[in-house]
C-alpha positions in Angstrom: 2.7 -6.9 -41.2 -1.0 -6.1 -41.2 -1.8 -2.9 -39.6 -5.2 -2.6 -37.8 -7.5 -0.2 -39.5 -9.2 2.4 -37.2 -10.7 5.2 -39.4 -11.7 7.6 -36.8 -10.9 8.6 -33.2 -13.1 8.3 -30.2 -16.2 6.3 -29.6 -16.8 5.9 -33.3 -13.4 4.4 -33.8 -13.8 2.1 -30.9 -17.3 0.9 -32.3 -15.7 0.2 -35.6 -12.8 -1.7 -34.0 -15.3 -3.9 -32.0 -17.3 -4.7 -35.1 -14.3 -5.6 -37.1 -12.1 -7.2 -34.5 -12.4 -10.8 -35.4 -11.5 -10.2 -39.0 -8.7 -7.6 -38.3 -7.3 -9.9 -35.5 -7.4 -13.0 -37.8 -5.4 -11.0 -40.6 -2.9 -9.6 -38.0 -2.0 -13.1 -36.5 -1.4 -14.6 -40.3 1.3 -11.8 -40.5 4.6 -13.7 -41.2 6.4 -12.2 -38.3 3.7 -13.0 -35.8 3.5 -16.5 -37.2 7.2 -17.0 -37.0 7.5 -15.9 -33.5 4.4 -17.9 -32.2 5.6 -21.0 -34.0 9.2 -20.7 -32.7 7.8 -20.5 -29.3 5.5 -23.4 -29.6 8.5 -25.7 -31.0 11.0 -24.6 -28.5 9.6 -23.5 -25.2 9.5 -27.1 -23.8 13.3 -27.4 -24.0 13.5 -24.4 -21.5 14.0 -25.5 -17.8 15.6 -22.5 -16.2 15.2 -18.9 -16.2 18.5 -18.4 -17.7 17.7 -20.7 -20.7 14.6 -18.4 -21.4 16.4 -15.1 -21.3 19.3 -16.3 -23.4 17.1 -17.0 -26.3 15.7 -13.6 -27.4 13.0 -15.0 -29.7 11.6 -16.9 -26.9 12.0 -13.9 -24.5 10.1 -11.5 -26.9 7.1 -13.9 -26.9 7.1 -14.4 -23.0 7.6 -10.7 -22.3 5.0 -9.7 -25.0 2.4 -12.0 -23.6 2.5 -9.9 -20.4 2.9 -6.4 -21.9 6.4 -6.2 -20.6 8.1 -6.0 -24.0 10.0 -3.0 -23.0 12.1 -5.0 -20.7 13.6 -7.0 -23.5 17.0 -5.7 -23.0 16.8 -6.1 -19.2 17.8 -9.7 -19.1 19.6 -10.0 -15.9 16.5 -8.1 -14.3 14.0 -10.6 -16.0 16.1 -13.6 -15.1 16.0 -12.6 -11.4 12.2 -11.9 -11.6 11.8 -15.4 -13.1 14.3 -17.3 -11.0 12.9 -16.0 -7.6 9.4 -16.8 -8.3 6.6 -15.6 -6.2 6.2 -18.0 -3.3 8.3 -15.7 -1.0 7.0 -12.5 0.0 10.4 -10.8 -0.5 10.8 -12.2 -4.0 11.5 -9.5 -6.5 8.4 -9.9 -8.4 6.4 -9.2 -5.3 8.0 -5.9 -4.7 6.4 -4.1 -7.6 3.1 -2.5 -7.6 2.8 -3.5 -11.3 1.6 -7.1 -11.0 2.4 -8.1 -14.5 5.7 -9.2 -13.2 4.4 -11.6 -10.7 2.0 -12.9 -13.4 4.8 -13.5 -15.7 7.0 -15.4 -13.0 4.0 -17.4 -11.8 3.2 -18.3 -15.4 6.5 -20.1 -16.0 7.1 -21.5 -12.5 11.1 -21.2 -12.5 10.9 -20.1 -8.7 12.0 -22.3 -5.7 9.4 -25.0 -4.9 7.2 -24.0 -7.9 5.9 -26.3 -10.6 7.8 -25.8 -13.9 5.1 -25.3 -16.6 7.1 -25.1 -19.7 6.6 -28.6 -20.8 3.0 -28.9 -19.7 0.3 -29.3 -22.6 -1.3 -26.2 -23.7 1.3 -24.1 -21.8 2.9 -22.9 -25.1 -0.5 -22.2 -26.6 -1.8 -20.1 -23.8 1.3 -17.9 -23.8 1.2 -17.7 -27.7 -2.6 -16.6 -27.4 -1.7 -13.9 -25.0 1.2 -12.6 -27.0 -0.8 -12.6 -30.1 -3.6 -10.5 -28.3 -1.1 -8.2 -26.7 0.7 -7.7 -29.9 -2.5 -6.7 -31.8 -3.2 -4.3 -29.0 0.2 -2.6 -29.6 -0.5 -2.5 -33.3 -3.9 -0.9 -32.6 -2.2 1.5 -30.4 0.0 2.5 -33.2 -3.0 3.7 -35.1 -4.7 5.3 -32.0 -3.2 4.9 -28.5 -6.5 4.9 -26.8 -7.5 1.7 -28.7 -4.6 -0.2 -27.1 -5.9 0.8 -23.5 -9.5 -0.1 -24.4 -8.7 -3.6 -25.8 -6.4 -4.2 -22.8 -9.2 -3.4 -20.5 -11.6 -5.7 -22.3 -9.3 -8.6 -22.0 -8.1 -8.1 -18.4 -11.1 -6.6 -16.4 -13.1 -9.9 -16.5 -10.3 -12.2 -14.9 -9.5 -9.3 -12.3 -13.1 -8.9 -11.4 -13.5 -12.6 -10.8 -10.1 -13.1 -8.7 -10.6 -14.1 -5.3 -8.5 -11.3 -3.8 -10.1 -8.7 -1.6 -11.8 -5.5 -3.2 -8.9 -3.3 -2.0 -6.3 -5.6 -3.3 -8.1 -5.4 -6.8 -7.9 -1.7 -6.5 -4.3 -1.7 -5.7 -3.7 -4.0 -8.6 -5.4 -1.5 -11.0 -3.5 1.4 -9.4 -0.3 -0.5 -10.0 -1.0 -1.7 -13.6 -0.3 1.3 -15.9 -2.9 0.4 -18.7 -5.7 -0.3 -16.2 -4.8 2.8 -14.1 -5.0 4.9 -17.3 -8.5 3.5 -18.1 -9.8 4.2 -14.6 -8.2 7.7 -14.3 -9.7 8.7 -17.5 -13.1 7.1 -17.1 -13.4 8.5 -13.5 -12.2 12.0 -14.7 -9.2 12.2 -12.6 -6.3 14.5 -13.2 -2.8 13.4 -14.3 -1.4 14.8 -11.0 -3.7 12.6 -9.0 -1.0 9.7 -8.9 1.3 11.9 -6.8 -0.9 11.9 -3.6 -0.6 9.0 -0.8 -1.7 5.6 -2.0 -4.4 5.2 0.6 -5.7 8.6 -0.3 -5.8 7.3 -3.8 -7.7 4.2 -3.0 -10.4 6.4 -1.2 -10.8 8.7 -4.1 -10.9 5.8 -6.7 -13.5 4.0 -4.7 -15.7 7.2 -4.1 -15.6 8.0 -7.9 -16.4 4.4 -8.9 -19.5 4.5 -6.6 -20.7 7.8 -8.3 -20.0 6.5 -11.9 -21.0 2.9 -11.5 -23.1 2.7 -8.3 -20.6 0.6 -6.5 -16.8 0.6 -5.8 -16.8 -3.4 -6.0 -14.5 -4.4 -8.7 -16.2 -7.7 -8.8 -19.1 -5.9 -10.6 -17.0 -5.7 -13.8 -17.5 -9.5 -14.3 -20.5 -8.3 -16.2 -19.3 -7.6 -19.8 -21.8 -4.8 -20.3 -20.3 -2.9 -17.4 -16.7 -3.3 -18.7 -18.2 -1.8 -22.0 -19.7 1.1 -20.0 -16.3 1.7 -18.4 -14.4 1.5 -21.7 -16.9 3.9 -23.3 -16.5 6.5 -20.5 -12.7 6.1 -21.0 -12.8 6.5 -24.7 -14.9 9.7 -24.7 -13.3 11.4 -21.8 -9.7 10.5 -23.2 -10.7 12.1 -26.4 -12.0 15.2 -24.7 -8.7 15.4 -22.6 -6.6 15.1 -25.8 -8.9 17.8 -27.7 -8.4 20.1 -24.6 -4.8 19.7 -24.5 -4.6 20.5 -28.2 -6.7 23.6 -28.0 -4.7 24.7 -25.0 -1.5 24.2 -26.9 -2.9 26.2 -29.8 -4.0 29.0 -27.6 -0.5 29.2 -26.0 1.1 29.3 -29.6 -1.4 32.2 -30.7 -0.5 34.0 -27.6 3.1 33.7 -28.2 2.7 34.7 -31.9 0.7 37.8 -30.9 3.8 39.0 -28.8 6.0 39.2 -31.8 
């Protein structure tokens, strides 16, 4: 399988990936495994009418979960079946109980829940899921070369739709706080410590909004409908994440040297 090329870390690596993205992504999606998985999904998903049908077919489930960044749940079939079969129309549905909104997005996308519209046989449904799967798979591959690049690509793909969503600004912030990739982006971009997530959620919201106001002039997530501002967010993340990694490395080396001097 084609592996994305990221020759250096930090902002230079991110700029290189942006400049070569189209060619690298095309090469990646032409890889045999990606093509096989995508074609299988296109050819068979219309035959799936229940959540049980989907989770019983591991190849279909691989694409479905991968499209929403939930590939780590591939072996949690009972859990995923419950997420899908309960849907999202009821407030107490399992998908709605998670701060991570990707579970609700997965469930809504397929429409297996009570009273929901089944989408597996709809024109262009398969292509929409495959597009997401291929994009997410490329992000994972880029992350294998440099973890920061996976988060950066995810933010580049997801921030626009979130910014344009009709939910309230606070709801958008809670979505960011509950979605691990976006939370990582904002914590690093806003220079927040790793321990920040341990405080009360309402307090976290206040701090996130205050820091965003300071960094971007506004705490309104809607402002990230501007691609240039998304780019600024990602640039801040990439630079500060590299600094954090460097500081961690230096600290680890200092500790090692201190220990060695003790012998």
